[in-house]
N, C-alpha and C positions, 0 to 999 in steps of 0.2 A: 196797149204796153202801161202798166203802172209803174210810176216812179214813188215806191214807199219802201222804206229800208225797216226789215225787221229788226227788234231792237237788243237780239239777244245777246251781244257781243259789247252792247255798250259801256264804260265806265268804269275800267279797269280798276281803279285804285276805291271807286265806290263799293265795288264789287268785294273786292278785299277786306273794306270796311267791314261788309254784314260777312264775311269770313270771321273776322275776328267777333263778333258780335255774335255770332250764331254755335261757332264750336267751342261752347262752355260745358256740356256736359263728358262727364267721364265713364266708357265704358269698360266694366272689365275685358283682358284678353279672349279671345277664342279662338284656341290657335287650331288652324285647320290638320290635314293629314298629308297632303302632297308633299315632297320636295323634289320638285324637279322645273326644269326653266331656269332660266339667268337672273329673272327679279330675285326668286330665293335667293341662290347664289352670290348676289349683290347685297341684298339686303336683312337675311338672314327669319323675314320671314315667309312664313306658308302661301303659294298663291292662291289656296282657296281658306285661309284663315278670315274670320271678320276682323275687317281694320276701323271699321266708321259702321255709322248708320245717318239713312236721312230720314226722317221723319219715320221712324223706328225700321225702315229696309233696310233689311243687312247688306252693305258693300262689300264685295273681296276685295285683299288684296291684290290680288291681279288686276281689278280693273283701275284703282287707286295708281297702281306704279305703271303702269301703260300711262296714263294722261303724265303724271309725272315725268316720265322718260320724254315725253314729247315735249312737253315746256323746255325742258333741259336743252332738246335738241332745236329746239325752235329759238328760244334765246341766244343760246353760242352761235347759230349760222349766222343772225347779225352783229351780235356784240364781240365775237370771237371768244377768245378763253375769259373764264370767268370765275372769280376770288366767289364762291358762292356763299362765304361768313361775311364778305364786306358789306356793308351798310349801303343799302337804297335809300332806306328814307331813313329817320330818326329810331324809327319803330321795327322797320322793316329790314330784315338782310335779303340780299339776292336768294337766296337757297326758300325762306320763309315767302318772298314771291312767286316761286314756284312750286312749292307747295301748296299755295291757298288757292292758287290759278290753278293746278288741278283741283282741287276739293270743288270750287265753281264748275266743271266741266261733270264732274259724278254728279253734283248735284242738278245740274242740267238734265240729264240723261236721268237720272233716280225719279225727277217731277213728270217726266216723259211718260215711263214705264205706269208711277201711280194714276196719273190720267188716264193713260191707254187702259189699265186693268178695273178703275171704276166707271167707265165710260163704253164697255165691248170693242175699243177699238184695237184692229189688229191688222198685219201686214197684210196686203191683196195679193194675189197670186202674182201679179207684175211686176211685185216688188221682187219677192223671191225669184223670178225670170232674171231682174236688172241684178241682185248680189250672185243669181251664179253666173250670169256672163261676166260680171266684173272680176271676178276669180278665175273666169278661164282666159280674163286678157292677162291677168297677174302673170297665170302658168305659162302663155304664153310668152310672154317676156320675159321670163327666166328661162325658158325654154322645155321644161319638163313638173311634174307635177311634184317630184321629189325636191327638184334645186327650188320652189316656189316654199316647200315645204321648210328647206332649210333654211332659208329666206326669215322667215317668221321663228323658228327659234334662235337664229341672231339676232332679234329685236330684241328676243326675251320672253315675249307672251303666245302662249298656244293656240292653238288654230281655233277652237270653239271661242275664247275668250275675243279673239280679233275677229271672228266672224259676228259673234252680239255684236261689238262695237260698231262694226260697219253698218249693221242692221238696225243700230238705234236712230242713228241721220234718217232712216225711211219711215220708223216706226214716230220720231218727232213729224217729220211731211205729214203723215196720215191723222196724225194729231190736230196741226195746224187744219187739216184739210176740212175734218169734221165739228172745230168750230164755227170755219166757216160755212157751214151747210147748213140751211134752212132743216131743220124737223130731226137735228140730233141732240143730244142732250146738252152737248156742249154749245149749241149755237144759242148764243146770249139776248138772241130777239131783235127785230128790227127796229124798235122805240129806241134800244140800247145803244143800237150801231150808230141812228142819228142821234143822239145825243152824246156820243163820242165825238162823233166828226163835228161837231159843233165846238164842245169844249175842247178839244185838242187843234183847230183851226186847220182844219183837213180842207183843203179846196180842191176837185177835179172843174180843171177846166182842158180846152181845145187848145193847143197853140201854135201859132203860126210864125214862123221864127226866119228871121234874115240876119247870115253873121256877116260880123264887119269887122272880124280879126283880117289884120294886116293888110286892109285897105287905105288907101290914101282918103285926106278930107274930101277931094272933088269926087270919088270911087264911093263915099260914105255915104255923101248928098243924092246921088243917083240911088243909094240903095235904101237911103228914106222916102226917095220919091214913088220908090215902086211899093214899098209897105202903104204908104200914104192911098197907093192907087188901089191896091188888094183893098184894104180900111171901105174906100168909096163903092167900090162893087157888093163887098159884104152891107155895106147901111140903106143900098140900095135893094137887097133883099125885103120882101112883104110879109114875114115873120122870122122869129127866130131859128124854128127849123128848117126853114130856107137856107138862112144864114150857114146856119151847121152843115147841110149838104154842100153848101158851096163850097164854106171853110176846108173841108175833107177833100175836092178836087183841086183847091190851089195848092195843098198840103202835096199830093200827090204830084202836080206840078214841080215841085222844091221836092220831090224826095224825104217827104219827112215820113213821119206813121205814127197812129197810137191806136191802133186797132180799133178803131171807132168808137171809143168810151171815153177819150180823153186822158189826161195823166192827172194823178191824184199826191198831193204834197204838201207839206207844213212850211210854216214859215223858214223856218231852217235851211230846207232844201232848196227853195226859190230865189230868183233873185229879189230883192227889197221891193225895184218899184215894181216890179211884175204883181208881186204877191199884196201889196199896197192899193194897188191897182183894182184887182179881181177882189179884192175885199169889200170895195163899194160899191161890187156889182150883184144882181140878181142872176136866176139860173138863166141861159140864151144871150145874158144880155153881154153887148161887145165892149171893151177895152178901148182906150184909142191906142195910136203905135205910141208903144213904150221904148223908154231907150233904157237901156241893159248896159253893161259891162263891157258886153261882146258883140251886140247885135242890137236890132228891133225885136220887139215879139207886136202881133196881134192877138188877144186872147179873149173865148168865151167862155163863161162861166157856164159848169155844166151844174145840174140837181148832183147831189151827193151820191158818191159813189158806194156804199155800204156792204161792197165785196172787199173794197179796198179798204173801210174803216173797220171789219171785222181781222182782216189781217192783223193791222196797226192796235187793235182791241186785244189781240192775243197776242204780240209780244209784252205788252204793258202790263197784263195778269200775268203772262207767263214770266217775265222778269221780278213780277211781287211774288210770286209762288217759291221764287228758287231763294228770291231776299228772303222770307220765312221761311224758309223750312230747316227744320232742326236738326241739327246734327250730333251727333256722340258720339266722339272718339275714344280711341283705345290707347292705353299707354305705349303699344308698340308702334302707333301715328306717331305720338310726341317723342318720340326716342328718335324716329328717322330721320337723318341728317342725309340734306337731299346732295351734298357736296361730296361723302364719302360713297354713298349709292351710284351717283351718276357715274363719279372714276371709275369706280368699282366695275360699273356695266358696261363701261368702253371697253375697260380692260379686256372684260369679259369676254363681249363681241367679238374683240378682235381676236382671241384666240381660239374660241369657235370659227371664225369664218378661215381664220390660219389652216385649222385642222381639217374645216370642209374642203379646201383647197389640196390641201395634200391627201385626202382619200379620192378627189374626180383625178388628179393625176395620177395617183396610183392604177387608178382601172382603165386610166387611156394606157 
């Protein structure tokens, strides 16, 4: 088990600042031909029109409007009714924020597609099977395939675009896997991973943890004595490897798991006292009993986990690629008003849902 978080969603306002910096190029409007779907009815922009480009790759209006609607739904689910023209900051309205955040999602998947194309990364058969199973689950939930398709219509997106968006997550996983797999064109190499581990302050360790939450002072003293007894047993081991194995047995006694490879974390992820103690240790050396906020740790530092370093480095580089992506927008994009689009979309969704319910009643 690795406690290492991808940084793809980090820094909302930093991301939006990046949008303001990148989206400075102007693209002539490229009208499409389709006039289907609620997105077109709500925005007046044809779903197959090129609304913007990311590093030269065309982005259809349908993809962008899907994410804009998604952002609006997400914000209103937490904040209730929103005046999209009201100020969020001195330079940004709520509507601007939703547009910028939707653009970040579009950029993310555009970068995924580019990396996949440049490095021969494709979905695997098991990905296709998982997508098919996911679709079947939706169909079963709504009762039949026709009702499932009606729900997609109510969303406003075409079924083809909806499938492509869902497949994007699986493609992101495959690109990540390729970056973390030795021998692929994306793999950065062990030296680069070791350097990243050092420079980023990544620490891999096996952790023995005894919680003290809601214990009395007397119980905490007993828990500390237990931790000290574990440490004494570990210190009696003739080698670091033997101590590592004994520690695994102790973790089983306490119901703790780490998959045998320890956990990897940065300074921001760890208890300060624990991180400081481990920073002073070499591989297979033990800390003493470390008093943390809610318990006691005994920790053994392990050699750098290059798999975990690869995951973290991918996140860093991916965010850099997304931040550096050159965005070119059309006049249609710049004219798009979040509040007007979303309010009309909600009205159209309600009307279509009512219409479909009426048709269902007539069938009955």
